[in-house]
N, C-alpha and C positions, 0 to 999 in steps of 0.2 A: 250716801249719807247727804244730807239737803239742811235749807233751814227754809219752816214753813213759816209765814208771818199769817197770823188771822186777828182781824179786828174783835174788839170786845164786844161791838154792835155792831152787825152785820145791817151794810146799807141795802137799797132796795133793787141796784145793779151794778154790774162792773164791765166798763167799755173797755172791751181788750185792746182797742186801738190807743186808748189815753192811758191803758195800765198792763204795760206790756207783757209783764210777769202774773197775772192774773187766771191766766186761763181761761177768763170769761165768768171766774167765780166770783161773786160779789164778796168783800172784805176779806179776799186772799190775796198773796203776792208768795211768789216761790221763788229762791234762791238755790243753785245745786251751791257748793265748797267751794270752787274756783269764782261763780259769780257773786256769792258773798265776800269773797275778798278782795275782789274788785271794787264792790261797792264798799269796802271799809276803805279802799285805797284813795278813792273819790270823795269818800266824807274826811280821809286826813286834808286832801287837797281844798273843801270845802272850809276846813278849820269848824266843822259841826262835831267832833268827837275827840273826847280827852281820855288819859290811860289811867286814871287814878285808880285803886285797887277795886275790883267787885265787892259787893258784902257776901259773907261766906253762906253757900249752901248747906243747909244744916244736914246732919248726920241723922237718921231714924234714931229715936230713945226705943230701944227692943223692948228692955225690961222683960225678959224671958221670952221672947214670941221671935221665933224665926224669921229673918228677913225677905226669905222669897214667899212667907205667908202673910208678911206686912202687905207686901206690895199685890198679892191677890186680894184681901182683904181691901185694898185702896179700890183694884179693878172694881171689886163688887159694889162697893159705894157710889163708883160711877156707874154701876150698871153693865159694867163692861166684861163681867166673868163669866166663864162656862157654866152653861146650864150642871153641868157635872160635878162642880166646884165645891167644895163643903160647904156650909153656911159658917160667916166668921163668930167667934167669941165677943161677948163684950168688951173683954181686956183686948182683943185684937180690933176690934172698931175704936175702942178709947185709942189706942194707939196711931192706929191709922188717921183718925181726925187730928191726932196733936201734930204727928209727922206734917200731913198736908198745908196744916195753917201755918205751922213753922217754915216750911218752904216757900209758902203764898207770901208771907212776912217779908221773907228774904229777896225774892224777886220782883216786889210790886211799889217798891219805892221809886222817888224821881232822882234821877244821877244826874240833873244840869249842873252845871260848875261853869259860870260865865257864857250862861248862852250855849254850850255845849253837851253834848249827850255823852255816856261812857260808853266807850266803846267794847267794853264788856259784853252789853248788852247783845251784841251783832257778831259774836267770838263763839258762843254756845247756844244750844239751844233749849236751854234749862226752863224756859217759860218765861222769860224776860217781860216784864209788861214795858213798853215804850208809851210813858203818859202824854197825854193831850199835848200838853205843854213841852215836851220833848219832840213831839211829831210835829209841831210849829218851829220850833227852833229848827229841827234838822229842812223842814221844807224850804224855810226861808233862807237857810245857809247854800241849800242846792241850787234853790231858782239863783242866787246871786250870786252864784261861781258857774253855772253851769255850762256856760259858753268855753270859758276858760279850763274846764276839767274835758269839754269834749275835743278841744283843740292841744292840750299841751299833755293830759293823762291819758286818755285813753289810746290814741295811737301811739305810744311808747308802750303801750301794752298790748298790742296788738288787736286793737279795736278797732273800725274805723270812727272816724270823728261824727259820723251822723247817728250810726249806730250808739255810739258812746253817749249823744245829745239825748236821745227817744229815751236812753237805758237810766240818764240821770234825771229827767223830766217825768217820766213814768214813776219814779221812785217819791219824786218829791210829790208828783200827785198823790200818789200812796199816802203820803204823809199829812196831805192838805186833808183828804179824806178821813183818814183815820182819826184826826184832831176832832172831827166832829162826832166820832161812833167811840169814844170811850178808850183811845189808842190801840194799840195792838200787842199781841202775844209774839214772840221770837219762839218758835219749837223745832 
């Protein structure tokens, strides 16, 4: 398991030297679980996150529809259903659309409090939207504290200072670019 970050609007290109976790894919950034935990720790050091509760992720309202069938219908609406899948009923489509909208409403709001972003956006891969304003706040705080984080946090965590600096500056740059492209989703 890991965390895939995808910008809302894809930029023209990605410079892998500038964005080390991008694999050269524009708008993309990846952390494995260990890497995201390290990044959350660095965000704490930069005073860039807060630990207020996350908005609740809604449970689907099934209204007599099988839960597996609901998620198959969501796949069908996204064009991801297997060719052999039975077409969804109107009731299944209504329920799927209602759930997708409720989920989207829950994960898309800003979490900014006193210039800090909700840590929960980096603790699950539920599709949280890191808004452009949140991207700006993260980038600003990471850049302001990059040397301190590289010097004091990363070596204690077993990461070489130069690698830690590159890591933090790369993530700061990703946030700067994302701020101009609608933010990004954490999946």
